[in-house]
Structure formats: structure tokens, C-alpha cells
PDB file of N, H, CA, C and O in Angstrom:
ATOM      1  N   MET A   1     117.871 104.071  85.836  1.00  0.00           N
ATOM      2  CA  MET A   1     117.151 103.588  87.320  1.00  0.00           C
ATOM      3  C   MET A   1     118.150 102.745  88.814  1.00  0.00           C
ATOM      4  O   MET A   1     118.514 101.571  88.747  1.00  0.00           O
ATOM      5  N   ILE A   2     118.368 103.446  89.763  1.00  0.00           N
ATOM      6  H   ILE A   2     118.072 104.400  89.817  1.00  0.00           H
ATOM      7  CA  ILE A   2     119.307 103.052  90.994  1.00  0.00           C
ATOM      8  C   ILE A   2     119.071 101.681  91.401  1.00  0.00           C
ATOM      9  O   ILE A   2     117.963 101.470  91.894  1.00  0.00           O
ATOM     10  N   LYS A   3     119.827 100.757  91.307  1.00  0.00           N
ATOM     11  H   LYS A   3     120.726 100.929  90.906  1.00  0.00           H
ATOM     12  CA  LYS A   3     119.449  99.528  91.909  1.00  0.00           C
ATOM     13  C   LYS A   3     120.280  99.577  93.636  1.00  0.00           C
ATOM     14  O   LYS A   3     121.216 100.271  94.033  1.00  0.00           O
ATOM     15  N   ASP A   4     119.418  98.484  94.371  1.00  0.00           N
ATOM     16  H   ASP A   4     118.658  97.921  94.049  1.00  0.00           H
ATOM     17  CA  ASP A   4     119.211  98.920  95.739  1.00  0.00           C
ATOM     18  C   ASP A   4     120.343  97.577  95.971  1.00  0.00           C
ATOM     19  O   ASP A   4     119.911  96.438  95.792  1.00  0.00           O
ATOM     20  N   ARG A   5     121.567  97.752  96.312  1.00  0.00           N
ATOM     21  H   ARG A   5     121.917  98.677  96.458  1.00  0.00           H
ATOM     22  CA  ARG A   5     122.348  96.328  96.599  1.00  0.00           C
ATOM     23  C   ARG A   5     121.970  95.509  97.743  1.00  0.00           C
ATOM     24  O   ARG A   5     122.078  94.283  97.747  1.00  0.00           O
ATOM     25  N   ALA A   6     121.489  96.259  98.791  1.00  0.00           N
ATOM     26  H   ALA A   6     121.401  97.255  98.788  1.00  0.00           H
ATOM     27  CA  ALA A   6     120.666  95.283  99.800  1.00  0.00           C
ATOM     28  C   ALA A   6     120.092  94.165  98.929  1.00  0.00           C
ATOM     29  O   ALA A   6     120.744  93.228  98.470  1.00  0.00           O
ATOM     30  N   PHE A   7     118.505  94.436  98.727  1.00  0.00           N
ATOM     31  H   PHE A   7     117.975  95.198  99.100  1.00  0.00           H
ATOM     32  CA  PHE A   7     118.422  93.940  98.317  1.00  0.00           C
ATOM     33  C   PHE A   7     117.630  93.367  96.393  1.00  0.00           C
ATOM     34  O   PHE A   7     116.523  92.960  96.041  1.00  0.00           O
ATOM     35  N   GLY A   8     118.942  93.656  95.651  1.00  0.00           N
ATOM     36  H   GLY A   8     119.841  93.987  95.937  1.00  0.00           H
ATOM     37  CA  GLY A   8     118.696  93.681  94.424  1.00  0.00           C
ATOM     38  C   GLY A   8     117.495  94.130  93.513  1.00  0.00           C
ATOM     39  O   GLY A   8     117.127  93.791  92.389  1.00  0.00           O
ATOM     40  N   ARG A   9     117.051  94.989  94.406  1.00  0.00           N
ATOM     41  H   ARG A   9     117.350  95.264  95.319  1.00  0.00           H
ATOM     42  CA  ARG A   9     115.609  96.158  94.110  1.00  0.00           C
ATOM     43  C   ARG A   9     115.648  97.253  92.780  1.00  0.00           C
ATOM     44  O   ARG A   9     116.724  97.828  92.939  1.00  0.00           O
ATOM     45  N   GLN A  10     115.234  97.615  91.994  1.00  0.00           N
ATOM     46  H   GLN A  10     114.359  97.147  91.865  1.00  0.00           H
ATOM     47  CA  GLN A  10     115.830  98.946  91.651  1.00  0.00           C
ATOM     48  C   GLN A  10     114.236 100.014  91.858  1.00  0.00           C
ATOM     49  O   GLN A  10     113.010  99.907  91.883  1.00  0.00           O
ATOM     50  N   ASP A  11     115.192 100.889  91.952  1.00  0.00           N
ATOM     51  H   ASP A  11     116.188 100.975  91.932  1.00  0.00           H
ATOM     52  CA  ASP A  11     113.890 101.956  92.144  1.00  0.00           C
ATOM     53  C   ASP A  11     113.100 102.155  90.898  1.00  0.00           C
ATOM     54  O   ASP A  11     113.635 102.001  89.800  1.00  0.00           O
ATOM     55  N   SER A  12     111.694 102.533  91.037  1.00  0.00           N
ATOM     56  H   SER A  12     111.259 102.658  91.929  1.00  0.00           H
ATOM     57  CA  SER A  12     110.962 102.919  89.877  1.00  0.00           C
ATOM     58  C   SER A  12     110.752 104.395  90.028  1.00  0.00           C
ATOM     59  O   SER A  12     110.364 105.006  91.024  1.00  0.00           O
ATOM     60  N   THR A  13     111.293 105.130  88.103  1.00  0.00           N
ATOM     61  H   THR A  13     111.608 104.634  87.294  1.00  0.00           H
ATOM     62  CA  THR A  13     111.421 106.229  87.579  1.00  0.00           C
ATOM     63  C   THR A  13     109.301 106.449  87.699  1.00  0.00           C
ATOM     64  O   THR A  13     108.261 105.815  87.876  1.00  0.00           O
ATOM     65  N   ALA A  14     109.863 107.854  87.434  1.00  0.00           N
ATOM     66  H   ALA A  14     110.708 108.370  87.290  1.00  0.00           H
ATOM     67  CA  ALA A  14     108.135 108.352  86.826  1.00  0.00           C
ATOM     68  C   ALA A  14     107.636 107.720  85.487  1.00  0.00           C
ATOM     69  O   ALA A  14     106.553 107.179  85.262  1.00  0.00           O
ATOM     70  N   ALA A  15     108.851 107.956  84.538  1.00  0.00           N
ATOM     71  H   ALA A  15     109.730 108.395  84.722  1.00  0.00           H
ATOM     72  CA  ALA A  15     108.489 107.186  83.752  1.00  0.00           C
ATOM     73  C   ALA A  15     107.470 105.485  84.094  1.00  0.00           C
ATOM     74  O   ALA A  15     106.395 105.008  83.730  1.00  0.00           O
ATOM     75  N   ALA A  16     108.225 105.220  84.680  1.00  0.00           N
ATOM     76  H   ALA A  16     109.099 105.607  84.976  1.00  0.00           H
ATOM     77  CA  ALA A  16     107.629 103.170  85.027  1.00  0.00           C
ATOM     78  C   ALA A  16     106.566 103.368  86.319  1.00  0.00           C
ATOM     79  O   ALA A  16     105.954 102.395  86.760  1.00  0.00           O
ATOM     80  N   ARG A  17     106.424 104.547  86.812  1.00  0.00           N
ATOM     81  H   ARG A  17     106.922 105.337  86.454  1.00  0.00           H
ATOM     82  CA  ARG A  17     105.144 104.430  87.608  1.00  0.00           C
ATOM     83  C   ARG A  17     104.068 104.531  86.445  1.00  0.00           C
ATOM     84  O   ARG A  17     103.128 103.766  86.231  1.00  0.00           O
ATOM     85  N   GLU A  18     104.590 106.111  85.480  1.00  0.00           N
ATOM     86  H   GLU A  18     105.354 106.733  85.654  1.00  0.00           H
ATOM     87  CA  GLU A  18     103.064 106.019  84.842  1.00  0.00           C
ATOM     88  C   GLU A  18     102.900 104.771  83.640  1.00  0.00           C
ATOM     89  O   GLU A  18     101.756 104.658  83.201  1.00  0.00           O
ATOM     90  N   ALA A  19     103.580 104.155  83.269  1.00  0.00           N
ATOM     91  H   ALA A  19     104.510 104.246  83.625  1.00  0.00           H
ATOM     92  CA  ALA A  19     103.619 102.907  82.420  1.00  0.00           C
ATOM     93  C   ALA A  19     102.675 102.333  83.018  1.00  0.00           C
ATOM     94  O   ALA A  19     101.677 102.014  82.372  1.00  0.00           O
ATOM     95  N   ASN A  20     102.771 102.045  84.501  1.00  0.00           N
ATOM     96  H   ASN A  20     103.582 102.305  85.026  1.00  0.00           H
ATOM     97  CA  ASN A  20     102.715 100.828  85.241  1.00  0.00           C
ATOM     98  C   ASN A  20     101.313 101.469  85.826  1.00  0.00           C
ATOM     99  O   ASN A  20     100.615 100.492  86.097  1.00  0.00           O
ATOM    100  N   LYS A  21     100.603 102.654  86.137  1.00  0.00           N
ATOM    101  H   LYS A  21     101.170 103.447  85.917  1.00  0.00           H
ATOM    102  CA  LYS A  21      99.353 102.404  85.680  1.00  0.00           C
ATOM    103  C   LYS A  21      98.012 102.377  84.989  1.00  0.00           C
ATOM    104  O   LYS A  21      96.908 102.752  85.383  1.00  0.00           O
ATOM    105  N   MET A  22      98.488 101.711  83.599  1.00  0.00           N
ATOM    106  H   MET A  22      99.385 101.406  83.278  1.00  0.00           H
ATOM    107  CA  MET A  22      98.182 101.480  82.258  1.00  0.00           C
ATOM    108  C   MET A  22      97.613  99.957  82.664  1.00  0.00           C
ATOM    109  O   MET A  22      96.668  99.347  82.164  1.00  0.00           O
ATOM    110  N   PHE A  23      98.718  99.463  83.988  1.00  0.00           N
ATOM    111  H   PHE A  23      99.486  99.958  84.394  1.00  0.00           H
ATOM    112  CA  PHE A  23      97.976  97.700  83.754  1.00  0.00           C
ATOM    113  C   PHE A  23      97.531  97.695  85.109  1.00  0.00           C
ATOM    114  O   PHE A  23      97.796  96.655  85.711  1.00  0.00           O
ATOM    115  N   ARG A  24      96.961  98.526  85.716  1.00  0.00           N
ATOM    116  H   ARG A  24      96.746  99.371  85.228  1.00  0.00           H
ATOM    117  CA  ARG A  24      95.888  98.418  87.225  1.00  0.00           C
ATOM    118  C   ARG A  24      94.717  97.285  86.577  1.00  0.00           C
ATOM    119  O   ARG A  24      94.522  97.088  85.378  1.00  0.00           O
ATOM    120  N   LYS A  25      94.272  96.862  87.301  1.00  0.00           N
ATOM    121  H   LYS A  25      94.431  97.022  88.276  1.00  0.00           H
ATOM    122  CA  LYS A  25      93.309  96.576  87.511  1.00  0.00           C
ATOM    123  C   LYS A  25      91.801  97.459  87.813  1.00  0.00           C
ATOM    124  O   LYS A  25      91.463  97.630  88.985  1.00  0.00           O
ATOM    125  N   VAL A  26      90.874  98.035  86.596  1.00  0.00           N
ATOM    126  H   VAL A  26      91.149  97.897  85.645  1.00  0.00           H
ATOM    127  CA  VAL A  26      89.928  98.856  87.066  1.00  0.00           C
ATOM    128  C   VAL A  26      88.601  97.957  87.131  1.00  0.00           C
ATOM    129  O   VAL A  26      88.300  97.249  86.170  1.00  0.00           O
ATOM    130  N   GLU A  27      88.032  97.991  87.974  1.00  0.00           N
ATOM    131  H   GLU A  27      88.277  98.566  88.755  1.00  0.00           H
ATOM    132  CA  GLU A  27      86.024  97.710  88.231  1.00  0.00           C
ATOM    133  C   GLU A  27      85.878  98.017  86.840  1.00  0.00           C
ATOM    134  O   GLU A  27      86.548  98.807  86.174  1.00  0.00           O
ATOM    135  N   THR A  28      84.563  97.028  86.351  1.00  0.00           N
ATOM    136  H   THR A  28      84.019  96.386  86.892  1.00  0.00           H
ATOM    137  CA  THR A  28      83.831  96.625  85.485  1.00  0.00           C
ATOM    138  C   THR A  28      82.808  96.471  86.253  1.00  0.00           C
ATOM    139  O   THR A  28      82.809  95.984  87.384  1.00  0.00           O
ATOM    140  N   THR A  29      81.271  97.179  85.222  1.00  0.00           N
ATOM    141  H   THR A  29      81.270  97.574  84.304  1.00  0.00           H
ATOM    142  CA  THR A  29      80.075  96.810  85.666  1.00  0.00           C
ATOM    143  C   THR A  29      80.294  95.277  84.644  1.00  0.00           C
ATOM    144  O   THR A  29      81.014  94.923  83.711  1.00  0.00           O
ATOM    145  N   PRO A  30      78.980  94.579  85.651  1.00  0.00           N
ATOM    146  CA  PRO A  30      79.093  93.448  85.118  1.00  0.00           C
ATOM    147  C   PRO A  30      77.946  93.264  83.811  1.00  0.00           C
ATOM    148  O   PRO A  30      76.850  93.825  83.820  1.00  0.00           O
ATOM    149  N   SER A  31      78.394  92.437  82.785  1.00  0.00           N
ATOM    150  H   SER A  31      79.284  91.981  82.778  1.00  0.00           H
ATOM    151  CA  SER A  31      77.433  92.709  81.600  1.00  0.00           C
ATOM    152  C   SER A  31      76.445  91.789  81.893  1.00  0.00           C
ATOM    153  O   SER A  31      76.507  91.041  82.869  1.00  0.00           O
ATOM    154  N   ASP A  32      75.027  91.815  80.651  1.00  0.00           N
ATOM    155  H   ASP A  32      74.977  92.422  79.858  1.00  0.00           H
ATOM    156  CA  ASP A  32      74.254  91.210  80.236  1.00  0.00           C
ATOM    157  C   ASP A  32      73.975  89.914  80.801  1.00  0.00           C
ATOM    158  O   ASP A  32      73.002  89.522  81.446  1.00  0.00           O
ATOM    159  N   HIS A  33      75.544  89.038  80.242  1.00  0.00           N
ATOM    160  H   HIS A  33      76.334  89.356  79.718  1.00  0.00           H
ATOM    161  CA  HIS A  33      75.261  87.785  80.452  1.00  0.00           C
ATOM    162  C   HIS A  33      75.353  87.680  82.118  1.00  0.00           C
ATOM    163  O   HIS A  33      74.558  87.095  82.853  1.00  0.00           O
ATOM    164  N   ALA A  34      76.721  88.520  82.550  1.00  0.00           N
ATOM    165  H   ALA A  34      77.367  88.996  81.953  1.00  0.00           H
ATOM    166  CA  ALA A  34      77.068  87.726  83.907  1.00  0.00           C
ATOM    167  C   ALA A  34      75.462  88.074  84.512  1.00  0.00           C
ATOM    168  O   ALA A  34      74.710  87.109  84.644  1.00  0.00           O
ATOM    169  N   LYS A  35      75.083  89.108  84.783  1.00  0.00           N
ATOM    170  H   LYS A  35      75.694  89.892  84.676  1.00  0.00           H
ATOM    171  CA  LYS A  35      74.048  89.227  85.463  1.00  0.00           C
ATOM    172  C   LYS A  35      72.939  88.549  85.317  1.00  0.00           C
ATOM    173  O   LYS A  35      72.407  88.211  86.374  1.00  0.00           O
ATOM    174  N   ALA A  36      72.274  88.153  84.070  1.00  0.00           N
ATOM    175  H   ALA A  36      72.706  88.427  83.211  1.00  0.00           H
ATOM    176  CA  ALA A  36      71.509  87.321  83.639  1.00  0.00           C
ATOM    177  C   ALA A  36      71.704  85.301  84.338  1.00  0.00           C
ATOM    178  O   ALA A  36      70.965  84.332  84.510  1.00  0.00           O
ATOM    179  N   ASP A  37      72.720  85.544  84.457  1.00  0.00           N
ATOM    180  H   ASP A  37      73.321  86.331  84.317  1.00  0.00           H
ATOM    181  CA  ASP A  37      73.355  84.261  85.091  1.00  0.00           C
ATOM    182  C   ASP A  37      73.472  83.888  87.161  1.00  0.00           C
ATOM    183  O   ASP A  37      73.284  82.959  87.947  1.00  0.00           O
ATOM    184  N   LYS A  38      74.029  85.774  87.163  1.00  0.00           N
ATOM    185  H   LYS A  38      74.182  86.529  86.525  1.00  0.00           H
ATOM    186  CA  LYS A  38      73.437  85.545  88.715  1.00  0.00           C
ATOM    187  C   LYS A  38      72.513  85.277  88.916  1.00  0.00           C
ATOM    188  O   LYS A  38      72.308  84.313  89.654  1.00  0.00           O
ATOM    189  N   ALA A  39      71.016  86.325  88.104  1.00  0.00           N
ATOM    190  H   ALA A  39      71.183  87.108  87.505  1.00  0.00           H
ATOM    191  CA  ALA A  39      69.950  85.829  88.198  1.00  0.00           C
ATOM    192  C   ALA A  39      69.450  84.405  88.532  1.00  0.00           C
ATOM    193  O   ALA A  39      68.675  84.018  89.405  1.00  0.00           O
ATOM    194  N   PHE A  40      70.098  83.774  87.615  1.00  0.00           N
ATOM    195  H   PHE A  40      70.729  84.088  86.905  1.00  0.00           H
ATOM    196  CA  PHE A  40      69.796  82.222  87.195  1.00  0.00           C
ATOM    197  C   PHE A  40      69.704  81.622  88.263  1.00  0.00           C
ATOM    198  O   PHE A  40      68.833  80.973  88.842  1.00  0.00           O
ATOM    199  N   GLN A  41      71.519  82.163  88.593  1.00  0.00           N
ATOM    200  H   GLN A  41      72.227  82.690  88.123  1.00  0.00           H
ATOM    201  CA  GLN A  41      71.531  81.036  89.964  1.00  0.00           C
ATOM    202  C   GLN A  41      71.248  80.636  91.071  1.00  0.00           C
ATOM    203  O   GLN A  41      71.469  79.587  91.675  1.00  0.00           O
ATOM    204  N   ALA A  42      70.252  82.425  91.525  1.00  0.00           N
ATOM    205  H   ALA A  42      70.072  83.278  91.034  1.00  0.00           H
ATOM    206  CA  ALA A  42      69.668  82.701  92.789  1.00  0.00           C
ATOM    207  C   ALA A  42      68.931  82.414  92.629  1.00  0.00           C
ATOM    208  O   ALA A  42      68.367  82.310  93.719  1.00  0.00           O
ATOM    209  N   ASN A  43      67.906  81.917  91.393  1.00  0.00           N
ATOM    210  H   ASN A  43      68.363  82.001  90.508  1.00  0.00           H
ATOM    211  CA  ASN A  43      66.397  81.406  91.208  1.00  0.00           C
ATOM    212  C   ASN A  43      66.752  79.810  91.484  1.00  0.00           C
ATOM    213  O   ASN A  43      65.743  79.129  91.666  1.00  0.00           O
ATOM    214  N   ARG A  44      67.981  79.114  91.545  1.00  0.00           N
ATOM    215  H   ARG A  44      68.800  79.667  91.397  1.00  0.00           H
ATOM    216  CA  ARG A  44      67.931  78.001  90.829  1.00  0.00           C
ATOM    217  C   ARG A  44      67.848  77.788  92.445  1.00  0.00           C
ATOM    218  O   ARG A  44      66.950  77.086  92.912  1.00  0.00           O
ATOM    219  N   GLU A  45      68.899  78.472  93.353  1.00  0.00           N
ATOM    220  H   GLU A  45      69.628  79.042  92.974  1.00  0.00           H
ATOM    221  CA  GLU A  45      69.341  78.151  94.903  1.00  0.00           C
ATOM    222  C   GLU A  45      67.612  78.253  95.654  1.00  0.00           C
ATOM    223  O   GLU A  45      67.273  77.327  96.392  1.00  0.00           O
ATOM    224  N   ARG A  46      66.993  78.982  95.491  1.00  0.00           N
ATOM    225  H   ARG A  46      67.268  79.734  94.892  1.00  0.00           H
ATOM    226  CA  ARG A  46      65.749  78.855  95.918  1.00  0.00           C
ATOM    227  C   ARG A  46      64.862  78.270  95.843  1.00  0.00           C
ATOM    228  O   ARG A  46      64.301  77.955  96.892  1.00  0.00           O
ATOM    229  N   LEU A  47      64.241  77.792  94.405  1.00  0.00           N
ATOM    230  H   LEU A  47      64.697  78.048  93.553  1.00  0.00           H
ATOM    231  CA  LEU A  47      63.387  76.863  94.206  1.00  0.00           C
ATOM    232  C   LEU A  47      64.165  75.142  94.544  1.00  0.00           C
ATOM    233  O   LEU A  47      63.545  74.099  94.751  1.00  0.00           O
ATOM    234  N   LYS A  48      65.234  75.280  94.515  1.00  0.00           N
ATOM    235  H   LYS A  48      65.738  76.127  94.348  1.00  0.00           H
ATOM    236  CA  LYS A  48      66.035  74.118  95.276  1.00  0.00           C
ATOM    237  C   LYS A  48      65.912  74.070  97.078  1.00  0.00           C
ATOM    238  O   LYS A  48      65.805  72.992  97.662  1.00  0.00           O
ATOM    239  N   ALA A  49      65.946  75.319  97.770  1.00  0.00           N
ATOM    240  H   ALA A  49      66.033  76.195  97.295  1.00  0.00           H
ATOM    241  CA  ALA A  49      65.588  75.695  98.739  1.00  0.00           C
ATOM    242  C   ALA A  49      63.947  74.904  99.743  1.00  0.00           C
ATOM    243  O   ALA A  49      63.728  74.336 100.813  1.00  0.00           O
ATOM    244  N   GLU A  50      62.972  75.496  98.193  1.00  0.00           N
ATOM    245  H   GLU A  50      63.150  75.958  97.324  1.00  0.00           H
ATOM    246  CA  GLU A  50      61.836  75.550  98.413  1.00  0.00           C
ATOM    247  C   GLU A  50      61.056  73.713  97.809  1.00  0.00           C
ATOM    248  O   GLU A  50      59.966  73.144  97.750  1.00  0.00           O
ATOM    249  N   ARG A  51      62.240  73.508  97.551  1.00  0.00           N
ATOM    250  H   ARG A  51      63.125  73.970  97.599  1.00  0.00           H
ATOM    251  CA  ARG A  51      61.491  72.034  97.106  1.00  0.00           C
ATOM    252  C   ARG A  51      62.544  70.921  98.201  1.00  0.00           C
ATOM    253  O   ARG A  51      62.035  69.802  98.131  1.00  0.00           O
ATOM    254  N   LEU A  52      63.531  70.897  98.943  1.00  0.00           N
ATOM    255  H   LEU A  52      63.944  71.806  98.999  1.00  0.00           H
ATOM    256  CA  LEU A  52      63.890  71.174 100.055  1.00  0.00           C
ATOM    257  C   LEU A  52      63.092  70.487 101.472  1.00  0.00           C
ATOM    258  O   LEU A  52      62.983  69.376 101.992  1.00  0.00           O
ATOM    259  N   ALA A  53      62.496  72.273 101.792  1.00  0.00           N
ATOM    260  H   ALA A  53      62.584  73.175 101.370  1.00  0.00           H
ATOM    261  CA  ALA A  53      61.766  72.399 102.746  1.00  0.00           C
ATOM    262  C   ALA A  53      61.198  71.319 103.165  1.00  0.00           C
ATOM    263  O   ALA A  53      61.766  70.868 104.160  1.00  0.00           O
ATOM    264  N   PRO A  54      60.004  70.512 102.695  1.00  0.00           N
ATOM    265  CA  PRO A  54      58.981  69.748 103.210  1.00  0.00           C
ATOM    266  C   PRO A  54      60.018  68.277 103.367  1.00  0.00           C
ATOM    267  O   PRO A  54      59.668  67.431 104.190  1.00  0.00           O
ATOM    268  N   GLU A  55      60.865  68.123 102.812  1.00  0.00           N
ATOM    269  H   GLU A  55      61.150  68.810 102.144  1.00  0.00           H
ATOM    270  CA  GLU A  55      61.383  66.946 103.546  1.00  0.00           C
ATOM    271  C   GLU A  55      62.586  66.973 104.824  1.00  0.00           C
ATOM    272  O   GLU A  55      63.130  66.074 105.466  1.00  0.00           O
ATOM    273  N   SER A  56      62.704  68.574 104.838  1.00  0.00           N
ATOM    274  H   SER A  56      62.261  69.304 104.317  1.00  0.00           H
ATOM    275  CA  SER A  56      63.750  68.717 106.196  1.00  0.00           C
ATOM    276  C   SER A  56      62.150  69.229 107.384  1.00  0.00           C
ATOM    277  O   SER A  56      62.377  69.777 108.463  1.00  0.00           O
ATOM    278  N   LYS A  57      60.930  68.982 107.008  1.00  0.00           N
ATOM    279  H   LYS A  57      60.745  68.537 106.132  1.00  0.00           H
ATOM    280  CA  LYS A  57      59.863  68.823 108.410  1.00  0.00           C
ATOM    281  C   LYS A  57      59.122  68.144 108.211  1.00  0.00           C
ATOM    282  O   LYS A  57      57.959  68.447 108.476  1.00  0.00           O
ATOM    283  N   HIS A  58      59.570  66.370 107.409  1.00  0.00           N
ATOM    284  H   HIS A  58      60.515  66.124 107.193  1.00  0.00           H
ATOM    285  CA  HIS A  58      58.919  65.459 107.957  1.00  0.00           C
ATOM    286  C   HIS A  58      60.063  64.594 107.248  1.00  0.00           C
ATOM    287  O   HIS A  58      59.821  64.174 106.117  1.00  0.00           O
ATOM    288  N   PRO A  59      61.187  64.328 107.791  1.00  0.00           N
ATOM    289  CA  PRO A  59      62.283  63.458 107.062  1.00  0.00           C
ATOM    290  C   PRO A  59      62.094  62.222 108.071  1.00  0.00           C
ATOM    291  O   PRO A  59      63.073  61.931 108.758  1.00  0.00           O
ATOM    292  N   ALA A  60      60.851  61.430 108.225  1.00  0.00           N
ATOM    293  H   ALA A  60      60.055  61.667 107.667  1.00  0.00           H
ATOM    294  CA  ALA A  60      60.177  59.757 108.091  1.00  0.00           C
ATOM    295  C   ALA A  60      59.733  59.712 107.207  1.00  0.00           C
ATOM    296  O   ALA A  60      59.512  58.534 106.924  1.00  0.00           O
ATOM    297  N   ASN A  61      59.361  60.475 106.357  1.00  0.00           N
ATOM    298  H   ASN A  61      59.540  61.432 106.586  1.00  0.00           H
ATOM    299  CA  ASN A  61      59.010  60.721 104.752  1.00  0.00           C
ATOM    300  C   ASN A  61      59.792  60.355 104.002  1.00  0.00           C
ATOM    301  O   ASN A  61      59.499  59.601 103.074  1.00  0.00           O
ATOM    302  N   LYS A  62      60.639  60.672 104.159  1.00  0.00           N
ATOM    303  H   LYS A  62      60.877  61.284 104.913  1.00  0.00           H
ATOM    304  CA  LYS A  62      62.150  60.925 103.273  1.00  0.00           C
ATOM    305  C   LYS A  62      62.421  59.042 103.410  1.00  0.00           C
ATOM    306  O   LYS A  62      62.713  58.422 102.388  1.00  0.00           O
ATOM    307  N   ALA A  63      62.331  58.574 104.274  1.00  0.00           N
ATOM    308  H   ALA A  63      62.094  59.077 105.105  1.00  0.00           H
ATOM    309  CA  ALA A  63      62.502  56.660 104.091  1.00  0.00           C
ATOM    310  C   ALA A  63      61.882  56.139 103.756  1.00  0.00           C
ATOM    311  O   ALA A  63      62.279  55.010 103.467  1.00  0.00           O
ATOM    312  N   ARG A  64      60.650  56.396 103.537  1.00  0.00           N
ATOM    313  H   ARG A  64      60.327  57.313 103.772  1.00  0.00           H
ATOM    314  CA  ARG A  64      59.453  55.673 102.169  1.00  0.00           C
ATOM    315  C   ARG A  64      59.983  55.428 101.090  1.00  0.00           C
ATOM    316  O   ARG A  64      59.315  54.969 100.163  1.00  0.00           O
TER     317      ARG A  64
END
């Protein structure tokens, strides 16, 4: 490898670039657990919004 004297860097060789390709992040499909968790969280937020909707329409009733 050739060392860059100005910055202290080393040029990568073809072999080093090929080795680094193995460590790149790949996009994976979500697991069944992740899909179920996402659906659960979405349903939870929907139910929370439904529960809070009447309170936002009638804020005077909330003080009772």
C-alpha cells in the first residue's frame, strides 16, 4: 500500500476493497416478530387516538 504523507492515509488495494465489500450493510426484510411489533404499535396508537378524541371535543367535561 502507498502511504499518503500529507494526511497519513493509505491507498487501498484491490484486495482490501474486495474485503471491505463483505462488511457493507445489506437491507434485510423484516422478521415476523418485527412485522407483528409494528402492527401492534400502529394499533396501539390508533386506539389511543380514538380514546382521546372525545376528550378533545369536550374539554370542559375533562375537569369533572
